[in-house]
C-alpha positions as CSV (number, residue, x, y, z in Angstrom):
1,M,-124.1,18.2,-80.1
2,D,-127.1,16.8,-79.1
3,V,-128.5,17.4,-76.0
4,D,-131.2,15.5,-74.5
5,D,-133.3,17.8,-72.4
6,T,-136.4,16.4,-70.5
7,Q,-136.9,19.1,-68.3
8,Y,-139.0,22.1,-68.7
9,N,-137.8,24.6,-71.6
10,P,-137.9,28.5,-71.0
11,W,-137.9,29.6,-74.3
12,S,-140.9,27.6,-75.3
13,T,-144.4,28.1,-75.3
14,Q,-146.7,26.2,-73.7
15,S,-148.1,25.5,-77.1
16,P,-147.1,21.9,-78.5
17,A,-144.3,22.8,-80.9
18,A,-144.1,22.0,-84.7
19,D,-141.7,20.7,-87.2
20,M,-138.9,23.1,-87.6
21,E,-136.8,23.8,-90.8
22,T,-133.6,26.2,-90.1
23,D,-133.2,28.4,-93.6
24,A,-129.5,28.5,-94.5
25,S,-129.4,31.2,-96.3
26,A,-131.9,33.9,-94.7
27,G,-130.9,32.5,-91.8
28,A,-134.5,32.1,-89.9
29,V,-136.8,29.4,-88.7
30,S,-139.9,28.8,-90.7
31,P,-142.5,27.2,-89.0
32,H,-145.1,24.5,-90.8
33,E,-148.0,24.1,-88.5
34,T,-148.2,25.9,-85.5
35,A,-145.4,29.0,-85.1
36,S,-142.9,28.5,-82.6
37,T,-141.5,31.0,-79.9
38,V,-138.2,29.5,-80.0
39,P,-135.4,32.1,-80.2
40,A,-133.4,31.5,-83.7
41,L,-129.7,32.8,-82.5
42,R,-127.9,32.2,-79.0
43,T,-124.1,32.8,-78.8
44,A,-122.1,30.9,-76.8
45,A,-121.5,34.5,-74.0
46,E,-125.2,34.3,-73.9
47,M,-125.1,30.3,-73.3
48,E,-122.5,31.3,-70.1
49,T,-124.9,34.0,-69.1
50,D,-127.9,32.1,-68.8
51,T,-127.7,28.6,-70.0
52,P,-130.6,26.9,-70.8
53,A,-132.1,23.8,-70.0
54,G,-131.1,22.3,-72.7
55,A,-130.5,23.4,-76.3
56,L,-130.1,22.0,-79.9
57,I,-126.3,23.5,-81.3
58,L,-126.0,23.9,-84.9
59,H,-122.0,25.0,-85.9
60,G,-121.6,27.1,-88.9
61,R,-125.8,27.6,-89.4
62,Q,-126.1,24.0,-91.3
63,S,-129.5,23.0,-91.3
64,F,-131.2,19.5,-90.6
65,Q,-132.6,18.0,-94.3
66,K,-136.6,17.7,-93.9
67,N,-136.7,14.3,-94.3
68,L,-134.3,13.8,-91.2
69,M,-135.5,14.8,-87.9
70,H,-132.9,15.4,-85.5
71,P,-133.1,13.3,-82.1
72,T,-134.0,16.2,-80.1
73,K,-136.3,17.3,-82.0
74,R,-137.9,14.3,-82.3
75,Q,-137.6,14.4,-78.1
76,S,-138.6,17.7,-78.0
77,S,-142.0,16.9,-80.6
78,V,-142.8,14.0,-78.2
79,N,-142.6,16.2,-75.2
80,K,-144.0,18.7,-76.9
81,R,-141.6,21.2,-76.5
82,A,-139.3,23.2,-78.5
83,L,-135.6,23.7,-77.7
84,P,-133.7,27.0,-78.6
85,V,-131.0,26.7,-81.2
86,Y,-127.9,28.1,-81.5
87,T,-125.2,28.9,-83.2
88,M,-121.4,28.7,-82.5
89,D,-117.9,30.0,-84.4
90,N,-115.0,27.9,-84.6
91,E,-113.1,29.3,-81.3
92,T,-116.3,28.4,-79.6
93,M,-116.2,25.0,-80.4
94,R,-112.3,24.7,-80.0
95,W,-113.2,26.4,-76.2
96,L,-115.7,23.6,-75.8
97,R,-113.3,21.0,-77.0
98,T,-110.7,21.6,-73.9
99,Q,-113.1,22.0,-71.8
100,H,-113.6,18.6,-72.9
101,Y,-110.5,17.1,-72.1
102,E,-110.2,18.8,-69.4
103,D,-112.7,17.3,-68.0
104,S,-111.6,14.0,-69.3
105,E,-108.7,14.0,-67.8
106,R,-110.3,15.6,-64.6
107,M,-112.2,12.2,-64.7
108,A,-109.4,9.8,-65.9
109,L,-107.9,11.4,-62.6
110,L,-110.6,10.7,-60.2
111,R,-110.7,7.2,-61.6
112,Q,-107.1,6.8,-60.8
113,D,-107.9,8.1,-57.1
114,V,-110.3,6.0,-56.8
115,Q,-108.2,2.9,-57.5
116,H,-105.6,4.3,-55.3
117,K,-108.5,3.9,-52.5
118,D,-109.7,0.7,-53.2
119,G,-106.0,-0.5,-53.0
120,Q,-105.5,1.2,-49.7
121,L,-108.7,-0.6,-48.9
122,Q,-108.2,-3.5,-49.7
123,V,-105.0,-3.3,-47.6
124,V,-106.9,-1.9,-44.3
125,W,-109.3,-4.9,-44.9
126,S,-106.5,-7.9,-45.1
127,A,-105.1,-6.1,-41.8
128,L,-108.4,-5.7,-40.4
129,N,-108.3,-9.9,-41.4
130,Q,-105.2,-9.9,-39.5
131,Q,-106.0,-9.0,-36.2
132,V,-109.3,-10.8,-36.5
133,N,-107.5,-13.8,-37.0
134,T,-104.7,-12.8,-33.8
135,L,-107.7,-11.7,-31.6
136,E,-109.4,-15.4,-32.2
137,G,-105.7,-17.3,-32.0
138,I,-105.6,-15.2,-28.4
139,T,-109.2,-16.1,-27.7
140,K,-108.5,-19.8,-27.7
141,E,-105.4,-19.4,-26.0
142,K,-107.1,-17.3,-22.9
143,E,-109.5,-20.5,-23.1
144,Q,-106.6,-23.0,-22.5
145,V,-105.2,-21.0,-19.8
146,E,-108.8,-20.3,-18.2
147,K,-108.9,-24.3,-18.5
148,M,-105.1,-24.7,-17.2
149,L,-106.2,-22.2,-14.3
150,E,-109.1,-24.2,-13.2
151,E,-107.3,-27.7,-13.3
152,Q,-104.8,-25.7,-10.9
153,R,-107.8,-24.4,-8.9
154,E,-109.1,-27.7,-8.6
155,L,-105.4,-29.4,-7.8
156,M,-104.8,-26.8,-5.1
157,N,-108.6,-27.4,-4.1
158,V,-107.5,-31.7,-3.6
159,M,-104.1,-30.5,-2.5
160,Q,-106.0,-28.5,1.1
161,D,-108.2,-31.1,1.5
162,K,-105.5,-33.5,2.2
163,M,-103.6,-30.8,4.1
164,R,-106.7,-30.8,6.2
165,E,-106.7,-34.4,6.5
166,N,-102.8,-34.6,7.3
167,N,-103.1,-31.4,10.3
168,E,-106.0,-33.5,11.7
169,A,-104.1,-36.6,12.1
170,T,-101.0,-34.6,13.1
171,R,-103.5,-32.9,15.8
172,Q,-104.8,-36.5,16.9
173,R,-100.8,-37.9,16.8
174,L,-100.0,-34.8,18.9
175,L,-102.5,-35.5,21.5
176,Q,-101.5,-39.1,22.0
177,L,-97.8,-38.1,22.4
178,E,-99.3,-35.4,24.4
179,G,-101.2,-37.6,26.6
180,A,-98.0,-40.6,26.7
181,M,-96.0,-37.1,27.9
182,K,-98.1,-36.5,30.8
183,Q,-98.2,-40.5,31.5
184,K,-94.3,-40.3,31.8
185,D,-94.1,-37.3,33.7
186,N,-96.4,-39.4,36.5
187,E,-94.8,-42.3,36.1
188,L,-91.6,-39.7,36.2
189,I,-93.2,-37.9,39.7
190,T,-93.4,-41.2,41.1
191,L,-90.2,-42.7,40.6
192,N,-88.8,-39.7,42.2
193,T,-91.0,-40.2,45.5
194,R,-89.9,-43.6,45.8
195,I,-86.2,-42.6,44.9
196,K,-86.5,-39.3,47.8
197,A,-87.8,-42.1,50.4
198,A,-85.1,-44.9,49.4
199,V,-82.4,-42.0,49.5
200,S,-84.0,-40.8,53.1
201,S,-84.0,-44.4,54.3
202,S,-80.4,-45.0,52.7
203,A,-79.2,-42.0,54.8
204,S,-80.4,-43.0,58.2
205,N,-78.9,-46.8,57.8
206,A,-75.7,-45.1,56.5
207,S,-75.4,-43.4,60.1
208,T,-76.3,-45.9,62.1
209,S,-73.9,-48.7,59.8
210,G,-70.9,-45.7,60.9
211,V,-72.0,-46.1,64.9
212,L,-71.5,-49.8,64.2
213,S,-68.4,-49.7,62.3
214,S,-66.0,-48.2,64.8
215,S,-66.7,-51.0,67.0
216,A,-66.4,-54.0,64.3
217,P,-63.4,-52.5,62.0
218,G,-64.5,-53.9,58.2
219,A,-68.5,-53.9,58.9
220,S,-69.0,-50.8,56.6
221,T,-67.3,-52.6,53.5
222,S,-69.1,-55.9,54.0
223,R,-72.6,-54.8,54.4
224,T,-75.5,-54.5,52.1
225,P,-78.7,-52.7,52.9
226,P,-81.7,-55.4,53.2
227,S,-85.0,-55.8,51.3
228,F,-83.2,-53.9,47.8
229,A,-82.5,-57.2,46.5
230,S,-86.3,-58.4,46.9
231,G,-87.5,-55.4,45.2
232,S,-89.2,-53.9,48.6
233,T,-89.0,-49.7,49.2
234,P,-86.9,-48.7,52.4
235,G,-89.4,-47.1,55.1
236,M,-92.4,-49.7,54.0
237,P,-93.7,-52.4,55.8
238,S,-92.4,-55.9,54.2
239,S,-95.0,-57.8,53.8
240,S,-96.8,-54.7,52.1
241,A,-96.7,-56.2,48.2
242,P,-95.9,-53.6,45.7
243,S,-97.6,-53.0,42.6
244,A,-96.5,-52.7,39.1
245,S,-95.4,-49.4,39.0
246,T,-93.6,-50.1,42.0
247,S,-91.6,-52.7,40.3
248,R,-91.5,-50.8,37.2
249,A,-89.9,-47.7,39.5
250,S,-87.9,-50.2,41.3
251,S,-86.2,-51.4,38.5
252,S,-85.9,-48.0,37.3
253,F,-84.0,-47.2,40.0
254,A,-81.7,-49.5,40.0
255,S,-80.5,-49.5,37.0
256,G,-79.3,-46.1,37.7
257,S,-80.0,-41.9,37.6
258,A,-78.4,-39.0,38.0
259,F,-77.5,-36.7,40.8
260,R,-80.7,-34.0,41.0
261,V,-81.4,-31.3,43.4
262,P,-85.0,-30.1,43.3
263,S,-85.0,-26.4,43.6
264,S,-87.9,-26.5,46.2
265,S,-85.5,-29.2,48.3
266,T,-83.3,-28.5,51.1
267,Q,-81.3,-31.3,52.6
268,G,-84.5,-34.5,52.8
269,A,-84.9,-33.4,48.8
270,L,-81.8,-34.7,47.8
271,T,-81.7,-37.0,45.1
272,T,-78.9,-39.3,44.6
273,Q,-77.6,-42.8,42.3
274,A,-78.4,-46.3,43.6
275,P,-75.0,-47.6,43.3
276,S,-74.8,-51.3,41.8
277,S,-74.7,-53.1,45.1
278,F,-78.2,-52.0,46.1
279,T,-79.5,-55.1,43.8
280,S,-76.7,-57.4,43.6
281,G,-74.0,-57.6,46.5
282,S,-71.9,-59.8,43.6
283,T,-71.9,-57.0,41.0
284,S,-68.2,-55.5,40.5
285,N,-68.3,-51.5,40.4
286,T,-65.4,-51.5,37.8
287,S,-67.3,-49.4,35.3
288,S,-67.8,-46.4,38.0
289,S,-64.1,-46.7,38.2
290,S,-62.6,-46.9,34.9
291,Q,-59.8,-44.4,33.6
292,R,-59.8,-42.7,30.9
293,P,-56.2,-43.8,29.5
294,G,-53.2,-42.0,29.1
295,T,-54.4,-39.5,31.5
296,G,-55.3,-41.0,34.7
297,R,-58.2,-39.5,35.2
298,T,-61.9,-41.3,36.0
299,P,-64.3,-40.2,33.6
300,I,-67.6,-39.3,34.9
301,K,-70.9,-39.8,32.6
302,V,-73.9,-36.9,33.5
303,V,-77.0,-38.3,32.3
304,H,-79.9,-36.0,32.7
305,N,-83.5,-37.4,32.6
306,S,-85.9,-34.4,33.4
307,V,-88.3,-34.2,30.3
308,T,-87.0,-31.8,27.5
309,L,-88.8,-29.3,25.6
310,P,-89.7,-29.7,21.9
311,I,-87.0,-28.2,19.9
312,S,-88.7,-25.3,17.4
313,S,-89.0,-26.1,14.1
314,L,-87.6,-23.0,13.0
315,R,-83.8,-23.5,13.1
316,T,-80.9,-22.0,11.4
317,K,-78.8,-23.9,8.7
318,R,-76.4,-24.6,11.3
319,Q,-78.7,-26.4,13.8
320,S,-80.3,-28.5,11.1
321,E,-77.4,-30.0,9.7
322,T,-76.1,-30.5,13.9
323,S,-79.3,-31.8,14.8
324,K,-78.8,-35.3,13.7
325,Q,-75.8,-35.5,15.9
326,V,-76.9,-34.0,19.0
327,P,-80.1,-35.6,20.9
328,E,-83.3,-33.8,21.4
329,Q,-84.8,-35.7,24.5
330,R,-81.3,-36.3,26.5
331,E,-77.9,-35.5,26.3
332,D,-74.9,-37.3,27.5
333,I,-71.6,-35.4,28.7
334,E,-68.4,-37.2,29.7
335,M,-66.3,-34.9,31.3
336,D,-63.2,-35.1,32.7
337,G,-62.8,-35.8,36.6
338,T,-60.2,-33.5,37.6
339,N,-61.8,-31.3,40.3
340,L,-64.7,-34.1,40.9
341,P,-64.5,-37.1,43.8
342,N,-63.6,-40.2,43.4
343,I,-66.9,-41.9,43.7
344,D,-67.9,-45.3,44.8
345,D,-70.4,-47.9,46.5
346,A,-68.7,-47.0,50.1
347,T,-68.5,-43.3,49.3
348,L,-72.3,-43.3,48.6
349,N,-73.2,-45.1,51.6
350,D,-70.7,-43.4,53.9
351,A,-71.6,-40.2,52.8
352,S,-74.1,-37.7,54.5
353,A,-76.5,-35.2,53.3
354,K,-74.3,-32.3,53.1
355,E,-71.4,-34.2,51.4
356,L,-74.6,-35.9,49.1
357,L,-75.6,-32.4,48.2
358,K,-71.7,-30.8,47.6
359,M,-71.4,-33.7,45.1
360,C,-74.7,-32.9,43.6
361,T,-73.0,-29.0,43.3
362,L,-69.9,-30.4,41.4
363,F,-71.7,-32.7,39.4
364,L,-74.1,-30.0,38.3
365,K,-71.4,-27.3,37.6
366,A,-69.5,-29.9,35.6
367,A,-72.6,-30.2,33.5
368,V,-73.1,-26.5,32.5
369,T,-69.5,-26.7,31.6
370,G,-69.7,-29.1,29.4
371,K,-72.5,-27.4,27.9
372,A,-70.7,-24.4,27.5
373,E,-68.0,-26.3,25.9
374,L,-70.4,-27.9,23.3
375,R,-71.3,-24.2,22.2
376,K,-68.4,-23.3,21.6
377,E,-68.2,-25.9,19.5
378,N,-70.9,-25.4,17.6
379,P,-71.5,-21.8,17.5
380,V,-74.8,-20.6,15.7
381,K,-74.3,-17.8,12.7
382,C,-77.6,-16.0,12.2
383,S,-78.4,-16.2,8.5
384,P,-79.5,-13.1,6.8
385,S,-82.9,-12.7,6.0
386,K,-84.6,-13.7,2.5
387,K,-85.0,-10.4,1.4
388,T,-81.7,-9.2,2.4
389,A,-79.9,-12.6,0.5
390,A,-81.7,-12.0,-2.7
391,R,-80.4,-8.3,-2.9
392,M,-77.0,-9.9,-1.9
393,E,-77.2,-12.0,-4.8
394,Q,-78.2,-9.2,-7.5
395,R,-75.3,-7.2,-6.3
396,K,-73.1,-9.9,-7.2
397,Q,-73.9,-10.4,-10.5
398,M,-73.6,-6.6,-11.1
399,H,-70.6,-4.4,-11.4
400,K,-69.3,-2.2,-8.6
401,H,-70.2,1.0,-11.1
402,E,-73.4,-0.2,-11.9
403,I,-74.5,-0.7,-8.0
404,N,-73.1,2.8,-7.2
405,A,-75.6,4.1,-10.1
406,L,-78.4,2.4,-8.7
407,Q,-78.1,2.9,-5.2
408,R,-77.5,7.2,-5.9
409,F,-81.1,6.6,-8.8
410,I,-82.7,4.8,-5.2
411,H,-81.1,7.4,-2.6
412,Q,-82.1,10.6,-4.7
413,Q,-85.9,8.8,-4.8
414,F,-86.5,8.5,-1.7
415,L,-85.3,12.2,-0.9
416,T,-87.8,13.2,-3.4
417,L,-90.3,11.3,-2.4
418,T,-89.9,12.5,1.3
419,G,-89.2,15.9,0.5
420,M,-86.2,16.1,1.5
421,G,-82.8,17.5,-0.2
422,T,-80.4,15.2,2.2
423,L,-80.3,12.2,4.3
424,E,-79.0,15.6,6.7
425,E,-82.4,17.2,6.8
426,F,-84.2,14.6,8.3
427,I,-83.4,15.9,11.8
428,S,-86.1,18.7,11.2
429,Y,-88.4,15.9,9.5
430,E,-91.9,16.1,10.5
431,P,-93.1,12.3,10.5
432,V,-96.6,10.9,11.0
433,E,-99.0,11.5,13.8
434,E,-98.4,8.9,16.6
435,S,-102.4,8.2,16.9
436,L,-102.7,8.0,13.2
437,V,-100.1,5.5,13.6
438,I,-101.7,3.6,16.1
439,A,-105.4,3.6,14.9
440,F,-104.1,1.9,11.7
441,R,-102.4,-0.8,13.7
442,E,-105.5,-1.4,16.0
443,G,-107.5,-1.7,12.5
444,T,-109.7,2.1,13.9
445,G,-108.5,3.9,11.1
446,N,-106.9,4.0,7.3
447,G,-103.4,3.7,6.3
448,P,-101.4,5.8,4.0
449,E,-102.9,6.5,0.8
450,D,-101.7,6.1,-2.9
451,G,-99.1,9.8,-3.4
452,E,-98.2,9.7,1.0
453,Y,-95.2,9.1,2.0
454,T,-95.5,10.5,5.1
455,L,-92.6,7.7,7.3
456,D,-93.4,6.9,11.3
457,L,-90.2,7.4,13.0
458,S,-91.4,6.4,16.4
459,P,-88.8,3.6,17.8
460,G,-90.8,0.7,16.8
461,F,-90.0,2.0,12.8
462,R,-88.7,-1.6,11.5
463,G,-91.9,-3.2,12.3
464,S,-94.7,-0.4,11.4
465,R,-97.3,-1.3,9.7
466,W,-97.5,2.1,8.5
467,N,-94.1,1.9,7.0
468,R,-94.1,-1.4,5.4
469,I,-97.5,0.4,2.9
470,T,-95.7,3.4,2.7
471,I,-92.2,1.6,1.2
472,K,-94.7,-0.6,-1.1
473,N,-95.7,2.5,-2.4
474,M,-92.8,4.0,-2.9
475,V,-90.9,0.9,-4.8
476,G,-93.6,1.2,-7.5
477,V,-93.0,4.6,-7.9
478,V,-88.8,4.0,-7.8
479,Q,-90.1,0.9,-10.1
480,A,-91.6,3.3,-12.6
481,E,-89.2,6.0,-13.0
482,L,-86.2,3.2,-12.8
483,L,-88.0,1.8,-16.3
484,K,-87.3,5.5,-17.6
485,E,-83.3,5.1,-17.1
486,E,-82.0,2.9,-20.1
487,H,-78.3,3.3,-18.5
488,L,-79.4,1.4,-15.1
489,V,-79.7,-2.0,-14.9
490,D,-83.3,-3.7,-13.9
491,V,-83.5,-5.4,-10.3
492,D,-86.9,-6.8,-8.5
493,N,-88.9,-5.2,-5.7
494,A,-87.3,-7.0,-3.1
495,Y,-83.7,-5.3,-4.3
496,V,-85.4,-1.4,-4.1
497,E,-87.9,-2.5,-1.0
498,E,-84.3,-3.5,0.7
499,T,-82.4,-0.3,-0.4
500,L,-85.3,2.0,0.9
501,R,-85.5,-0.3,4.5
502,N,-82.0,1.1,4.5
503,L,-82.2,4.6,4.0
504,L,-85.1,4.2,6.1
505,S,-82.7,3.8,9.2
506,S,-80.1,5.9,8.1
507,A,-83.1,8.5,8.1
508,Q,-84.1,7.5,11.4
509,Q,-81.1,7.6,13.0
510,K,-80.7,11.0,11.8
511,W,-84.0,12.3,13.2
512,V,-83.5,10.4,16.6
513,A,-80.1,12.2,17.3
514,V,-81.7,15.4,18.1
515,I,-83.8,14.4,20.7
516,P,-82.0,15.4,23.9
517,R,-81.1,12.3,26.1
518,F,-80.3,12.0,30.0
519,K,-76.8,12.7,30.9
520,K,-74.7,10.0,32.2
521,G,-75.3,9.4,35.9
522,R,-77.5,12.1,36.2
523,P,-81.4,12.1,35.9
524,E,-81.4,15.6,33.3
525,L,-82.0,15.6,29.8
526,E,-80.0,17.6,27.4
527,T,-80.2,21.5,27.0
528,E,-80.1,22.5,23.3
529,A,-76.6,23.7,23.1
530,E,-75.6,20.2,24.6
531,V,-77.3,18.5,22.3
532,V,-75.6,20.4,19.2
533,E,-71.9,19.7,20.8
534,R,-73.5,16.1,20.1
535,L,-74.3,16.2,17.0
536,T,-71.0,18.2,16.3
537,E,-68.6,15.5,18.0
538,T,-70.8,12.9,15.5
539,S,-70.0,14.5,13.2
540,R,-66.5,14.6,13.7
541,R,-66.6,11.1,14.2
542,V,-67.6,9.6,11.4
543,N,-66.1,11.9,9.2
544,A,-62.6,10.7,11.1
545,K,-63.9,7.2,10.7
546,A,-64.3,7.9,6.8
547,V,-60.5,9.3,6.1
548,S,-59.9,6.6,7.9
549,C,-61.1,4.3,6.7
550,A,-60.1,5.7,3.2
551,A,-56.3,6.2,4.3
552,K,-56.0,2.4,5.0
553,D,-57.5,1.3,1.5
554,R,-55.2,3.9,0.0
555,K,-52.1,2.5,2.0
556,H,-53.2,-1.2,1.5
557,K,-53.4,-0.6,-2.5
558,T,-50.3,1.3,-3.0
559,R,-48.2,-0.8,-0.8
560,T,-49.7,-3.9,-2.6
561,T,-49.0,-2.6,-6.2
562,I,-45.0,-1.7,-4.8
563,V,-44.2,-5.2,-3.4
564,K,-45.7,-6.3,-6.8
565,R,-43.4,-3.9,-8.9
566,V,-40.6,-4.5,-6.5
567,I,-40.8,-8.2,-7.0
568,Y,-41.2,-8.3,-10.6
569,L,-37.8,-6.4,-11.0
570,K,-35.8,-8.4,-8.8
571,T,-36.9,-11.2,-10.3
572,K,-35.9,-10.4,-13.9
573,Q,-32.5,-8.7,-12.0
574,R,-32.1,-12.1,-9.8
575,A,-31.6,-10.1,-6.6
576,N,-30.3,-11.7,-3.4
577,D,-33.0,-9.8,-1.5
578,L,-35.7,-11.6,-3.5
579,P,-37.3,-13.4,-0.4
580,V,-37.0,-10.5,1.6
581,W,-39.5,-8.8,-0.8
582,K,-41.6,-12.0,-1.2
583,F,-41.6,-12.0,2.8
584,M,-43.0,-8.4,2.7
585,Q,-45.6,-9.2,0.1
586,Q,-46.8,-12.5,2.1
587,L,-47.1,-9.7,5.1
588,V,-48.9,-7.0,3.4
589,E,-51.3,-10.0,2.4
590,Y,-51.9,-11.2,5.8
591,L,-52.2,-7.6,7.3
592,G,-55.1,-6.8,4.9
593,L,-57.3,-3.6,5.1
594,G,-57.2,-3.7,8.9
595,G,-53.3,-3.9,9.4
596,M,-53.1,-0.7,8.2
597,S,-52.3,2.4,10.0
598,S,-54.9,5.3,10.0
599,E,-54.3,9.1,9.8
600,E,-56.1,11.7,11.0
601,S,-55.7,15.5,9.4
602,E,-54.4,18.8,12.1
603,V,-53.6,22.0,11.3
604,R,-50.1,23.0,13.3
605,E,-47.4,25.8,12.8
606,I,-44.3,24.5,11.2
607,G,-41.5,27.2,10.5
608,G,-43.5,30.2,10.9
609,R,-46.2,28.8,8.4
610,V,-49.6,27.1,9.2
611,E,-49.8,23.6,7.1
612,T,-52.0,20.2,7.6
613,I,-50.2,17.5,9.0
614,Y,-51.2,14.1,9.1
615,L,-51.1,11.6,12.3
616,I,-50.4,8.3,12.2
617,K,-51.9,6.6,14.9
618,V,-50.6,3.9,16.5
619,C,-51.9,0.5,16.1
620,L,-51.9,-1.1,20.0
621,W,-52.4,-4.7,19.0
622,R,-49.5,-4.8,16.0
623,H,-45.8,-6.0,16.6
624,N,-43.3,-2.8,17.1
625,D,-41.2,-4.3,14.0
626,I,-44.2,-4.3,11.4
627,T,-44.4,-0.3,11.4
628,Q,-40.4,-0.4,10.3
629,H,-41.3,-3.0,7.7
630,M,-44.0,-0.8,6.1
631,M,-41.7,2.4,6.8
632,E,-39.0,0.4,4.3
633,I,-42.3,-0.2,1.8
634,D,-43.1,3.2,2.0
635,D,-39.5,4.6,1.4
636,Y,-38.8,2.7,-1.8
637,G,-42.1,3.6,-2.8
638,R,-41.0,7.2,-2.9
639,S,-37.5,6.8,-3.9
640,V,-39.5,5.4,-7.4
641,I,-42.1,7.7,-7.6
642,Q,-40.4,11.1,-7.2
643,R,-44.3,12.6,-7.3
644,W,-44.4,11.4,-3.2
645,D,-42.1,13.6,-2.2
646,K,-45.1,16.9,-2.6
647,R,-47.1,14.9,-0.4
648,L,-48.1,16.7,3.1
649,P,-46.0,16.1,6.2
650,R,-46.6,13.2,8.3
651,E,-46.1,12.5,12.0
652,R,-46.3,9.1,14.0
653,E,-47.8,9.3,17.6
654,N,-46.1,7.7,20.2
655,V,-48.6,7.6,22.6
656,P,-52.3,6.2,22.1
657,R,-55.4,8.1,22.1
658,F,-57.7,7.5,25.5
659,D,-61.3,7.3,23.4
660,E,-59.7,5.6,20.2
661,E,-61.7,2.1,19.8
662,V,-59.0,-1.0,19.0
663,H,-60.7,-3.3,15.9
664,A,-57.7,-5.8,15.5
665,P,-58.4,-8.2,12.6
666,A,-58.7,-11.5,14.1
667,E,-57.1,-15.3,13.1
668,L,-53.9,-13.6,12.0
669,P,-50.4,-15.1,13.0
670,R,-49.1,-15.0,16.6
671,S,-46.3,-13.4,15.5
672,L,-48.3,-10.5,13.9
673,Y,-49.4,-9.4,17.4
674,D,-48.3,-7.4,20.0
675,S,-47.7,-10.0,22.9
676,D,-48.2,-7.6,25.8
677,W,-51.4,-6.6,24.3
678,L,-53.1,-10.1,23.6
679,T,-52.3,-10.7,27.3
680,S,-53.9,-7.9,29.0
681,L,-57.1,-9.6,26.9
682,E,-59.7,-11.1,28.6
683,E,-60.2,-14.7,28.3
684,D,-63.7,-14.1,25.7
685,D,-61.9,-11.3,23.7
686,R,-58.5,-13.9,23.5
687,E,-61.0,-16.5,22.6
688,E,-62.7,-14.5,20.0
689,M,-59.6,-13.0,18.1
690,A,-58.8,-16.9,17.4
691,V,-54.9,-16.7,17.0
692,S,-53.6,-18.7,14.3
693,E,-51.0,-21.2,15.2
694,E,-49.2,-20.6,11.9
695,V,-45.4,-20.0,12.0
696,F,-44.6,-17.2,10.6
697,E,-41.2,-15.1,11.4
698,L,-40.9,-11.5,11.4
699,L,-37.7,-10.6,9.9
700,E,-34.6,-8.7,11.9
701,C,-33.6,-5.1,10.9
702,A,-29.6,-5.8,10.7
703,V,-28.0,-2.2,11.9
704,P,-24.1,-1.9,10.1
705,D,-21.4,-1.4,12.7
706,E,-20.5,2.2,13.1
707,V,-16.7,2.6,11.4
708,T,-14.8,5.3,13.3
709,V,-12.2,7.0,11.5
710,Q,-9.1,8.4,13.1
711,E,-7.0,11.5,11.3
712,V,-3.8,10.7,11.3
713,E,-1.2,13.9,11.7
């Protein structure tokens, strides 16, 4: 093995080295020109312990030929240094080869590792290129979106400019209409003034003509007020020429106007309708005395010429539908003249001021009654808010168990954020200070911070700005927690906000319930014991109502199931009493949940034992025969299902409780209501019941005749 070493050799002297020759027999190195101090022999152990910078290794003490110079020797001659010479045996040579092979294997493994790293680097590089390409695509999309947003902004600016122009034009138009309305108001005032003067003049003329008619019979029917045909105004000199406004007022008066009683007038300020004979003596009055066909009564048309306030733009859906039918500025109502006087020209001429005032009062009363009937025919129903409508729409798309699970989750989150365990614990809740709420509302203080969920439970809590911010903060937290629950349905923020507001209302009711109230009929506040007693009674009523509703629901479901099952069996058997059970099914459907009797538990001593029984409350509004029909359904169900015999005993009350509220279902057939109860209702309550005129006859219970058996001796 040749070792090329150009570094400093520690075994050589500083003098230049001469050619060296190794004697194989003697094993000595003979210098030619200059003797060197190179060691003759070195073992492998010495090499390991003291490795030189370079050496010439000889195997088997072989020597080089004189005419053949070793490359190392040649290099050492060039460097002017001599290299040490080592001899090794076969074992050492094998060890060196083994080390060489191991080093080769390590190099191969290192090359494979380097190739593997190069492959990974290529994969990372390709992924990086893909990310760069994706980033470039996102950048291009961002530029496109920004361009679209800029176009939208420009379009919005153009629309805003158009809206400003339209608003300005609308404002100018409103100003013109306002000026026109003021002008019409002035004309109406002038017209009313002239009508008042005409009425006062006609009243004086009527009294004079009445005196003359006593001496000349028939004068009252043939007289015609002078100067009305020519268009002049009574009470004014005939030589005075009327102005343009006067002629317009006279023509308007001649066409007819309504009876009106101004609030500031007594007797002289009465406005009456001018008869048609004032303008023309040959004009007939058949239009005022025409009768309604088939009734024999005179229809009277009342026209309201007073200026009507502009109708608000905020209307309900029902108002929008009926706005085309109901006039906006004038309203004509046709009424029956059953209790109204028969009015003609002679009556108006002969009537005194008191009689005219009485007629006007009757007309006003009839007009108000007509408006009430109109409102009753077109009732206005309040529609829910947008958030409530959106929440109801989402609830329609969910199952009942999903709604309940979501409600429980939001309920628990609300209690966690407010630091309460249950809603009942809100009786001891400490709301935010009222001074902070007022300062925030007036803009002089800060609102609730993030992570602060203290509520405002003051009387104006529904519209409190503090609560609005707090609820919005709660919505964010609830939505974040809702994302972690995979089994719950995802809903929008409006749904969560509306649910939290409902919980806020319930919490405020609990909190305000412990505030002492004034006693009935006395200016005294409740004591602490009285507050506790009131809360206990309220809780008892709430629990009783819940039990009652649960009992009604259970009874309705059970009876519906029994009737359907019996009808199925009777149909297969072709029984004769199948129509009876179909009647029972229809009766249960008519009654619904509201038609089922409620129950209330009570502890009594029966046969020396204390047991819990249920008191069945009396339905005052229900027909007495319905109770027997419901008992027949229950008895048949108990005969089929044996487990009903183990239920708690029940007793039916015969006398209603004094503090029980009656909630009768509406729009049922008249035969299902108790006639005495229906008669005892007031007229308004009876109209709200909206009793249906559908024919539905109840079945009569057939009682078999008693058979007497006599003993024969």
